[in-house]
C-alpha positions in Angstrom: 80.8 294.2 14.6 80.1 294.7 10.9 79.8 298.3 9.7 76.8 299.9 8.2 78.6 299.8 4.7 79.3 296.1 5.1 75.6 295.4 6.0 74.3 297.7 3.2 76.4 295.8 0.6 75.1 292.5 1.9 71.5 293.7 1.8 71.8 294.2 -1.9 72.5 290.4 -2.3 69.9 289.4 0.3 67.3 291.4 -1.6 68.3 289.9 -4.9 70.4 286.7 -4.7 70.8 286.7 -8.5 73.0 289.8 -8.1 75.9 287.4 -7.2 75.5 285.6 -10.5 75.2 288.9 -12.4 78.4 290.2 -10.9 80.3 287.0 -11.5 79.1 286.9 -15.2 79.1 290.5 -16.2 81.9 292.0 -14.0 84.3 289.0 -13.8 83.4 287.1 -17.0 82.8 283.9 -15.1 81.2 281.2 -17.2 78.1 280.3 -15.2 76.4 277.0 -15.5 72.8 277.0 -16.7 70.4 277.6 -13.7 66.8 278.3 -13.1 66.8 279.7 -9.6 69.0 281.4 -7.0 68.3 281.2 -3.3 70.0 282.2 -0.1 71.3 279.5 2.2 72.4 279.3 5.8 75.7 281.1 6.4 76.6 278.7 9.2 79.7 276.7 8.0 80.3 275.1 11.4 82.1 271.7 11.3 82.0 268.9 13.9 85.3 270.3 15.3 84.6 273.1 17.8 85.7 275.9 15.4 82.8 277.9 14.0 83.0 279.6 10.5 80.3 281.9 9.1 80.3 283.3 5.6 78.6 286.6 5.0 76.1 285.1 2.5 75.7 282.0 0.4 73.7 282.0 -2.8 72.9 278.7 -4.4 72.2 278.5 -8.1 69.9 275.6 -9.0 68.8 273.7 -12.0 66.6 271.3 -10.1 69.8 270.4 -8.2 72.5 272.7 -7.0 74.8 273.7 -9.9 76.9 276.5 -8.2 77.3 277.8 -4.7 78.4 281.4 -4.5 79.8 282.5 -1.1 79.5 286.3 -1.1 82.1 288.0 1.2 82.0 291.8 1.6 85.5 293.0 2.4 86.2 296.6 3.3 89.8 296.2 4.4 92.6 293.7 4.1 92.5 290.9 6.7 95.2 288.3 6.4 93.1 285.8 8.4 90.7 285.6 5.4 93.4 283.8 3.4 93.0 280.9 5.8 89.2 281.0 6.2 88.0 281.6 2.6 89.3 278.2 1.4 87.5 276.6 4.3 84.3 278.3 3.3 84.7 277.0 -0.2 85.5 273.4 0.6 82.8 273.1 3.3 80.1 274.6 1.1 81.2 272.4 -1.8 80.9 269.3 0.4 77.5 270.4 1.8 75.8 271.1 -1.5 77.9 268.7 -3.7 78.4 271.3 -6.5 81.1 273.7 -7.7 81.7 276.5 -5.3 83.3 280.0 -5.6 84.0 282.7 -3.1 83.0 286.1 -4.5 84.7 288.9 -2.6 82.9 292.3 -3.1 84.7 295.5 -2.3 84.2 299.1 -3.2 87.9 299.7 -2.8 90.5 299.1 -5.5 93.3 298.5 -3.0 91.3 295.9 -1.1 90.4 294.3 -4.5 94.1 294.0 -5.4 94.8 292.5 -1.9 92.0 290.0 -2.1 92.9 288.9 -5.7 96.2 287.4 -4.5 96.1 283.6 -4.5 96.6 281.6 -1.3 99.2 278.9 -1.1 97.6 275.8 0.5 100.8 273.7 0.5 102.0 271.0 -1.7 102.0 273.3 -4.7 98.2 273.9 -4.4 96.9 277.4 -4.9 93.4 278.8 -4.1 91.9 282.1 -5.3 88.7 284.0 -4.7 86.8 285.8 -7.5 87.1 289.5 -6.6 84.7 292.2 -7.7 86.2 295.6 -7.0 85.4 299.0 -8.7 87.0 297.8 -11.9 84.8 294.7 -12.1 81.5 296.1 -10.9 79.5 297.2 -14.0 79.0 301.0 -14.4 75.2 301.4 -14.6 74.3 304.8 -16.1 71.2 303.9 -18.0 68.1 304.8 -15.8 66.1 302.0 -17.4 68.7 299.4 -16.5 68.9 300.8 -12.9 65.1 300.6 -12.6 65.1 297.0 -13.8 68.0 296.0 -11.6 68.1 298.5 -8.6 70.5 296.4 -6.5 73.1 296.5 -9.3 72.5 300.2 -9.8 73.1 300.9 -6.1 76.2 298.7 -6.1 77.5 300.6 -9.2 76.9 303.9 -7.4 78.7 302.7 -4.3 81.7 301.5 -6.3 82.0 304.3 -8.8 81.1 307.5 -7.0 84.4 308.2 -5.3 87.5 310.2 -6.0 88.5 309.6 -9.6 85.3 307.7 -10.4 83.7 308.1 -13.8 80.4 308.9 -12.0 81.9 311.4 -9.6 80.4 314.9 -9.8 
């Protein structure tokens, strides 16, 4: 069962789907395609085979048609099984929406960010990697005006940067 922290992090993205794009662009310097809208999509990635896969959240960026699917995965601890399921999420979502697709792993923990950043060997020399936003990639929001304009990013910033050794720690 997902923890309260897991659900709280997802709620930020559910409240404001564009937060996934902001985090990719500002925190990870990902070159986003032009888009006019961001919407949530079904998290059900079930295939015809009897195995069911469910992502935490899917944000679809649109410019009349889908231009980028962002699969948001909140990760609070290392889980080796994710190295097998995240590529499935990406390829299934890519096929469903017929657009580029990334998996954005969001974690408030530096050690989990390092773990999630490792690429996965798919075989045949092919590698797959998630985009990972840990404390180092999540923008530090200290300007009250910015936090008021983008409260979800402000909350995410506080969650990522108010721990031991944080620049925002008291």
